[in-house]
N, C-alpha and C positions, 0 to 999 in steps of 0.2 A: 685511723687508717693511714699508713705511711705511703707516700707516692715513691715508687721506684723509677730509677733512670735506666733508659736503654743502655746497654753496653756501649762503651765509648765510641767505637768505630761505627756501630749501628746508628747511634745518634747523629754522627756527622753525615752519614749517607741519607738518614731520613731527613734531616734539615735541608740537605741539598735537594732531595726529591720533592719536597713539599713547596719550596721557594723557587722552583724552576718552572719554565714554560713547557707544558706537555701538549702533544698533538693527539694522543690516543687515550683520552679519558675514558672513553666508553668501554675500554677492555676491563675496568674494575669490576663490572658485574659478571663478566665471563670468568674471572678469577675467583670471585666469591662463589659463584655457582658450581665451578669445577672443584673447589675445595669440599663444598657440601656433598657433591656426588662421591668424592674420595672418601668421605667420613661414612657414607652410606655403605659404600663397597667394603669397607672394613668391618661393619657390623654384619653385612650379608654373608661375608666369609665366615665370621665367627658363628653364625647361625647354623653353618653346615655341620659343626661339631659340637655345638652347645644348644640343647633342647631348651634351656632357660630364657633365651632371647625373647621368645614369645611373640615374634612378629614375622609375618610371611612376606615373600618378596613382593607381592603386590600391594603391600601396605607401605612401602618405603616411597617418600616423596619429598620434594623440596617446595617450600611455600614462600612466596613473595608477598609481603604486606607493605602498602604504602599509605602515608598520612600527609596529606598536603598541609593540614593545620599545623603539625609538629615538624614538617619538613624531614620526616624519617622514612627511610627505606629499609625494610627488614628482610633477611634471607634466613629462613629456618629450615632445618633438616632433622630427620629422626635417625641419624647415624650414631657412630660410636661415641661421640663426644670427646671432651678433653677433662682431664684432672687438673688440679692447681699447678703441679709440676710440669705437666705438658703445656699449659698456658705459659709458664715462664720460658719453656725451652722453644716453643714454636712461635710466640708472639712477642716475646721479650728480646729476642735476637734477631736482627735482619740479616738475611744472607749468611749468617754466622761468620766463619773465618775469612770469607771471601769479601766482605763488605768493603774493607779498606782498600784492597786492590781495585775494586770497581771504582771507588771514589777517586783514587789516584789517576786511573785511566780517564775518567771524566774530566779532571781538572786539566789534561793535556789536550782535550777536544772540546773546545768552548761551545761549539754549535750543536753538539750531539744531543739526542733525546734519550735520557736515561732510562726511561721505561722501555722504549723499542730496543735499546742497545743491551740493557742488562735485565730489566724486570725486577718487580719486587713482590710478586705474588699478592698475598693478602693486604699488603700495605699499599696497594694501588688504590685502595678505598680512600686513602687520604688525598688523592687528587681531587675528589668531589665533596669529601665529608670533613666538617670542622671537628668532629669527634666520632669515634667508633667505640661502641659497647659490644662485647661478646659474653653472653651468658651460656654456659655449657655444663652438661652433666655426663660424665663418663659412665658407659655401660658397666653395671655391676657396682657402681658407687652410690652412696645415699646422699652425698652432698653435691650441690651445684655451685659453680664459681662464676664470678663476674669480672671480666677484665675490661678496663676502661682506660681510653687515651684520647687526648687531642693531638696527637703527633709528637711535636717538638719537646713538650714538657715532660715526657715519660708516661708511666702508666701505673694503675692501681689494680689490685686483685683483692677481692673480698668475697665472702660467702654469698650465696644467692639461692633463690627458690626456682625450681623447675621439676615438673612432675616426672617426666620421662627423660631417657637418655636421648642426647642430640645437642644442637647448637643453634643459637640465635645470633645473627650478626645485625646489629642495629647501626645504622649509619644516619647521622644528623648532617643534612646536606649543607654546604656553604651557602652564604647569601649571594643572590645574584648580583652581578656587576654589568657594566656597559658592555664588557667584552665576553663575559661568561654567563650563560644561563643555566645554572646548576639545577634549578627546578623542573627542567625538562626531563630529568631522570626520575621524576615522580609521576610523569604522564604515562597513562596506559599505553598509548600507541608507541612511545618511545621504548618502554620496556618490552612490548611485544617484538618490535623491531630488533632489539639487541639479542633476545633470546633466540628469535629465528636465525639471526646472523651468525652468532657464536656458538650457541649452546643447544641447537636444535635437536641434536642427536645424543645427548646425555641419555643414559639408559633409564633414568628415573623421571617420573613426570615432574614438571615444574608448574605449579598451580598458583593462581592469582584470582582474586575476586575482581570481576570486570562488570562494567555497566552496560546493560542492553535495553532495548526498547521493545515494547510489545503493545498491542491494541488493548484498550480498557475492555473489560467483559460486557458493561452495559452500553458500550459506545455505539451510536447509530451507524448504520452501513453507509448511509449518504454523506455523513460528516463524522468520520472516524476520529476518535481521540486515543492519544497513545500515552504511556507512562513508562518511566525508567524503572528498572529494577536490576539488582545485583545477582551475579551467579559466578560460582567458582568454576574456573576454566583451566584446562591443561593447555599450556602455551607451546610446548615442544613436541615434535613428531616421535621422538625416542628411537624408533627403529630405523635407521637409514637404509635406503634401497640397496646400496651396494654391499650391505651385509647379508642380504638374502641370497639364496641360491638362485641363480639366473633362470633355471628351469621353472622356478615358482613365481617369477615376474612376468606380467603380461606386457604386450606392446603398448597397451593404453597407459599402463602404470609407467613405463619409461618415458613416454610422451608427455605425460602430464608432470612429472618430475622435472622434465627439461623445460617446459613452458614455465613452470612456477619458479624454478631456480634461476633460470638464465633469461627469462623474459623474451624468449624467441618463440613466436607462435606459429612458425612454420615448422612443418615435420622435419626431423633431422634426416639426414642422408643415411646415417649408420649410427648403431649403438655398439660400443665395445665394453663389455662387463667381464672383468677377470680379477683373479687373485694370483699372487706369486708368494712363494715361500723359499726361503734359502738364506743367503747372507743377510738379506733385508726382506721382511714379510710386509706386504701391503695389499690392499684391495683398491680397485680403481673402477670407476664408472665414466666412461668418455663419450662424448657426443661429437660427431662429425656434422656439422651444419650443411644445410643444402642451399642456403642463400647467405650472402655477406651482409652484416650489419652495415648502416650507412656510413660509419666512420672507420670502417675496417682498414682501408688504405691510408689513414691519416695518423699523425703522430699522438693523437688523442685516444686511440684505441689501446685498450689495456688487455694484454694477453696473459695467459697463465691459467693454472688449474686451481681450485679450492684445495687447500691443504689441511686435513685433519689429523689429529693425534688422538686416538681413542675416542672419537666422536666429537672432540672439540675442535672448532675451526681455529687454525694457527694463522693462516694467511689466505686472503680472498683472492688474490692473484699471484700465485707462485710461478713467475716467469721461468725460473730455472728448471722446472719440470717439463717444459716444452721446448723443443729446438725451434728456432726462428721459422723454418720452413713449414712447420705444422702449427703456427700460432693461432690458426682458425679453430682448433678443437677447444671444446668446452668440457668441463667435468670436475671430478672430485678424486682425490687420493687420500686414502686413510691409512696410517701406519702407527705402530706402537714403537717402531725401532729407531725413530728419528732422534737425533741428538738436539734437544732444545735448550734454550737458557732457562733459567730458574722460574721465569714467569710463564714459561710456555707461549710467549707472544711471538718470538722471533726464532727463525730456523738457523742453525749453525750450517755453514756450508762445508759439505763433508763428503765423504765416500758414499755413504748411504743414499744421499740425495742423487748422486751421478748414477748409482745403479738403478734407481727408481726411473730416472729419466731416460736411460738406454732401454729398458724394458718397454717403456710407454712408446718410444719412438718405433720400435719393432712392431709393437701391436698396431699402431696407426697405420704404418706402411702395409702390413699385412691385410688390414680390413680395406684399405683404398684399392690394393691389388685385387681383392676379392670383388669389390664393387665394379672394377674395371673389366674383369673378366666374366662376371656372372650377372651383372645388372647394368648394362651399358647406358640406359637411359637415365637412370638415377646418377651415374657417375658423370655423364655429360652435364646434368643439372649442377652438380657439385662443381665441375671443372669450369663452368662458365663463371661461377663466383670466385673460385680460389686458384683456378689454373695459373694465373700470373705469380701468386705468392709461391707456387711450387717451382716456378722457373727462376724467380729471385733467389730461392733456396738453393737451387741447383748451382748457381753461378757465385753465391756469396762466399766469402772467405776462402777465395781461390779454389773453388770447387770441393772444399772439405766435405761437404755433404751430398756430393753428386750421386753416390751409391743409393742413398735413401730416396732420391727425387727422380733420376732419370727414367726409371721404368713406369712413372706416373704422368709423364708429359705427353701431350697430345699436339699435334700439328695438322694443318690442312693438306690433304693429299690431292695433288693435281689429277692423279690417274683415277683414284677411287671416289673422288668429290665428297670426301667426309674427313672428320678428324680421326687420325690414327696414331698409334704410339710408335716409339721408334722399333720396338720388337715386331710390331705388325709390318712396318716398312721393310725391314730386313727379311722377314719371312717371305714377303711377297716379291723380292727382288728378282728380275729377270736373269736368266741364264747368262753367265759371263759378266754381270754387273759387278763391280768392285767397290763403288764409292756410294755414299748417301748423299744425293744432291739436294741442294736447297736454294731458293731464290728469296732474298730480302726485299721488302718494299712495304707500301702502306695499304695496298688494296689487292686482294687476291684475284679479282676479276682482271685487273690490269696486268698482274703478274702472269696470269695464265696465257696471256697473248704475246708475251715476250718472245723473240726467236730462240733464245737459249732453251726456255722451257718447251717449246714446240719442237725443237730439234731432239731433245731428250725423250719426248712423247713419241716421236717417229721411230726412235730406236727401241721403243718399248720400256723405257725407264720412267720411274716415277720422280717427281719433284716435290718436296715439301716447301710450301709457301709460308715464309716467315713474315708476319704482318705486325708484330709487337716489338717494341724498342728492345726489350730484353732477349728476344729470340736469337739474334745474331751473336750474343755472348755465349750462348750455349754450346755450339761447336767448338769455340775457342777453348772452352772449359773442359768439355768432354774429350776432345780430339779424336776419339774413336767410340764406336758403340759396335759391340760384338764383332770386334776386330776389323769393322769396316770404317775408313776414313771419311770424313765429312768433306764435301766439295761445293764451294759457293758457285753456282752456276753463272753468276754475273761477272765474276772476275778470274776464275781459274780455268785451266785447261780441262775441258770436259772429257777428254780422252776418247772421243768419238771417231776420230779420223783413222782410216787405214794408212798404211805406209804409202800406198798409191796416192791417196788423197793429199797427203802431206807433200809429196813431190809435185803434185799438180799445183798446189798453192804456191810452192816456191817458185815454179816456173812462171805462173802468173804475176807473181810479185816482182819478178826481174822485168818482165815484159811492161808492167804498168808503173814502174819505177817513176817515171816522169809525172805520171798523174798523182802519185802519193806525195812526191815532193811539192807539187803545185798547190794541193790542198793544205799541206802543212805550212807552206809559206803564206798562203792566204789567211788561214785561221791563227797563225802566230803562236803566242803563249796560251791561247785557249785550250790547246791540246798538247799533251805530252808526246804523242806519236800517232801517225796515220798508218794503217796497215790494212791488208785484206783479211776478211773473215771467211770462215768455212762453215759456220753453223747459222747462217743468217736466213735461210729459208726464202720467203717472199718478200723480206724486208731489204731496202737498199743500204741502210746503215744501222749501226748499233753503237752505243757509247758504253765502254767498259772501264772500270776502275783499275788503276795500276795495282799490282799485287800488294797486299798488306792491309788495306781498309777499303771497304765498300762505300758506295754513295750514301747508303742508309745510316752507316755507322758515322759518316761525316756529318749528316744532318743531326743525328743524336748528340754528337759532341758539340755541335754548335748551339743546340738547345740547352745543353747543360752549361756551356760556357761560351757566350757570344763572342769572346775574344779568341776562340780557338783559331790557331794560325797554321794549321798543318792540312792544307786542302789536299784532297785526293787527286793524283794525276789522272787526267782523262785521256783515254785511247780511243780514237775513232776508228772503227772498222768498216770497211766498204766491201759490198757485195759485188764482185766483178761480173756477175751473170745478170744483175738487174739492169733494166733499161735506163733508169734514172742515173746510175753510175755511168753507163755508156754514153748517155746524153752529156754528162759532165765532160767526159773524155773528148767528145766531138767539139763541144762549146770551148773548151780550153785550146784547142788547135786553131779554130776558126775565129773565136773572139775572146781574148783572155778576160775581159771585164765581165762578159756573160758567164765565162767559166767560173769566175770568182763568186758571182751571184748564186750559181748552183751549188758551190762549195759551202757558202753561208747558210743556204736554204737547207741543205743535207744535215748540217751540224745542229741547226735549230730543230729540225725534226728529231734528230738523235737525243737532243736535251729533252724534248717533249716525252719521247718514249721512255726515258730514264727517270721521269718524274722530277726533272731538275728545272729551276726557273730560268727563262730566257734572259738573256743579257739585256735585251732591249726589245720588249714586246711590240712596240710602235714601229721600230725599224723592220721587225719581222713582218709586220702587216703590210707596210709599204713594199717590201721585197716581193712578197706573194702577188700584190697587185700589179707590180711592175711586170712580173713574169707571165701574168695572165693576159697581158696586152697582145 
């Protein structure tokens, strides 16, 4: 029997493959099983028009046989089989004419994983096997053939015996090393794991003899004895849930699939099950979780959907199918229209993938809006877990995804005392109100007591209380919502004054000009400006930021960068009607030193109201004690 060499370019590629370091050895079993399934498909199709096949669909199966003693792993099918010529064509040439191009690309990128980048289909078996034997009998032929190779040294083909059509792929595993334990691929648990992970939804049963335990028949009840026995078991599910009509799937089945597939034992907030046809046809089963996993807001969290092609898992976490703002969604997508590489291991980034991603984004948004409008309690539970992610999504990439996120955001309403959407805020706006008012800070209870918020409340206007770091970036990103501008109540003109009130403030400012100058001179560079305020209510003073950046934004920037060197200018506003300001005015005229103490005290009070640190807490305490004498 003469040994034949692989075609020259195939030889070089195979040499490179076998002698390189690979990170995805386990995909070999998926490839062999997928090839077996393809072979059965071909015979099943033939049976539709050929009565001589003599085998019904429920008789098709794939069998895995393992022998630890011989270190062999065998995958057998009763599919269409191969002739000698087909063995030559399919097994004697690797990647056919494209092999040399793959090898050349590989040589330019030293650190690339050839399996992940290009794939080698059947030949991935050589990553774990030192020799591979294929025994196959073509349907309709009387002769079986045996193809055998140890990889680099070429292959042989000779006649063989096989009773029925089909193929056996017999892999003799490599010897274990310190770095690689190839024998794990002979272990029952590992084969189960790989079948469930990659080939669970092949349409034909994947069977294997497994070891189980049972109580011996004559074993006493008080001291039971057990014995091991073997039984052939189907390892795969075969019919994926997403391939069924959603009308035929129960809520319990959806939940069980979610628990088993994604290891989240909380009930999902919503399930999205749909199919799409057109330029790209696909089926999707998506889950919106109700609670965030412990690592969701860490860099360790892996987002993405499980991607299948014809029931075979291609990628466990395909991040390209999910926009970042919806990265919390779990689920599967199955399509026959994807452009894959020859091993089916990796996805080509193409137009088809982008189309699927856009469809998925629309479906997720629609389902979340449905929850928001029709099941508020469930949406609030979801929002508690993932609301911050939606906010980040809204402001990321300079607002590129704001249309997808803005209607899903919730903020605390001072007027309604609950979380509301921007749409609900606008719908409830008072007559004559032209702006969406918000107040940034760390605590909604403290914010609700600020003079600006109270002034808006007296006018009948609502204020959204922003208590998360990301909140303040949202108005800057959106600019408007429903043609209504956002207004920062802490730093912008609230627009509440009538022309008469504006004239009154101007007159009082002129009259109290000496007081304003005295306070500014006393405080020096601590404040940018001292002026009279019109919306202070019962408060003597308030500290407002200079236009451009709020105090909360300044805090955020300093946390992000401790060397942040652009402090916000502070404007001290005095309430001319308040007795404390009037006391300051009297003290200034009678005892300038006492007047200076009053000015410093009022400034420190303004700092406390603005939730800003005191310059000198000890000095503040002494000052209070001094004025209490």
